[in-house]
C-alpha positions as CSV (number, residue, x, y, z in Angstrom):
1,X,-6.6,-27.2,-21.7
2,X,-8.5,-25.6,-18.8
3,X,-11.1,-23.0,-19.5
4,X,-10.7,-21.7,-16.0
5,X,-9.0,-18.3,-15.4
6,X,-5.9,-18.3,-13.2
7,X,-5.8,-15.9,-10.3
8,X,-2.6,-15.3,-8.3
9,X,-3.4,-14.4,-4.7
10,X,-0.4,-12.7,-3.0
11,X,-0.4,-11.8,0.7
12,X,2.1,-12.3,3.5
13,X,-0.8,-13.3,5.8
14,X,-1.7,-16.9,5.0
15,X,-5.2,-16.4,6.5
16,X,-5.9,-13.7,4.0
17,X,-4.8,-15.9,1.1
18,X,-7.0,-18.7,2.3
19,X,-10.0,-16.4,2.8
20,X,-9.7,-14.9,-0.7
21,X,-9.3,-18.3,-2.2
22,X,-12.4,-19.6,-0.4
23,X,-14.4,-16.6,-1.7
24,X,-13.7,-17.5,-5.4
25,X,-15.8,-20.1,-7.2
26,X,-13.4,-23.0,-7.9
27,X,-15.5,-24.1,-10.9
28,X,-14.5,-20.8,-12.6
29,X,-11.0,-20.0,-11.2
30,X,-7.8,-21.8,-10.5
31,X,-6.1,-20.0,-7.6
32,X,-2.3,-19.8,-7.2
33,X,-0.9,-18.6,-3.9
34,X,2.2,-16.6,-3.1
35,X,3.2,-15.2,0.3
36,X,5.8,-12.5,-0.6
37,X,6.8,-10.3,-3.5
38,X,9.7,-12.5,-4.7
39,X,7.5,-15.6,-4.7
40,X,4.8,-13.7,-6.6
41,X,7.2,-12.7,-9.4
42,X,8.3,-16.3,-9.7
43,X,4.7,-17.6,-9.9
44,X,3.8,-14.9,-12.5
45,X,6.7,-16.1,-14.7
46,X,5.9,-19.7,-14.3
47,X,2.1,-19.6,-14.4
48,X,1.2,-16.3,-16.2
49,X,-2.1,-15.7,-14.3
50,X,-5.1,-13.8,-15.8
51,X,-5.4,-11.7,-12.7
52,X,-3.3,-10.8,-9.6
53,X,-4.8,-10.0,-6.2
54,X,-1.8,-8.3,-4.5
55,X,-1.3,-7.1,-1.0
56,X,0.3,-3.7,-0.8
57,X,2.0,-4.0,2.6
58,X,4.5,-6.9,2.6
59,X,8.0,-7.1,4.0
60,X,11.0,-6.8,1.6
61,X,9.3,-6.4,-1.7
62,X,5.9,-4.7,-1.3
63,X,3.0,-4.7,-3.6
64,X,3.9,-1.4,-5.2
65,X,7.4,-2.6,-6.1
66,X,6.0,-5.9,-7.5
67,X,3.4,-4.0,-9.6
68,X,6.1,-1.7,-10.9
69,X,8.3,-4.6,-11.9
70,X,5.4,-6.4,-13.6
71,X,4.3,-3.3,-15.5
72,X,7.9,-2.7,-16.7
73,X,8.1,-6.2,-18.2
74,X,6.5,-6.4,-21.6
75,X,5.5,-10.1,-20.9
76,X,3.3,-9.2,-17.9
77,X,2.3,-5.6,-18.2
78,X,-1.2,-6.4,-19.4
79,X,-2.1,-8.6,-16.5
80,X,-4.6,-6.8,-14.3
81,X,-3.4,-6.2,-10.7
């Protein structure tokens, strides 16, 4: 079992995702990437991250909608976004 915390990084700009990932110390955090809201919801269900860094302005399902869906789901409502 890993003692590292899992962080989900969500942004439709791949460069932003890579930049955030590079800023986090990999000895403390395992980073999971998603590039849209739908993918983020799937990754949350599969990985259950400890923290979500979420872009607000994304096409189709934006960050506000993703947050609302997560906070309305009892399994994920306590994950900080």
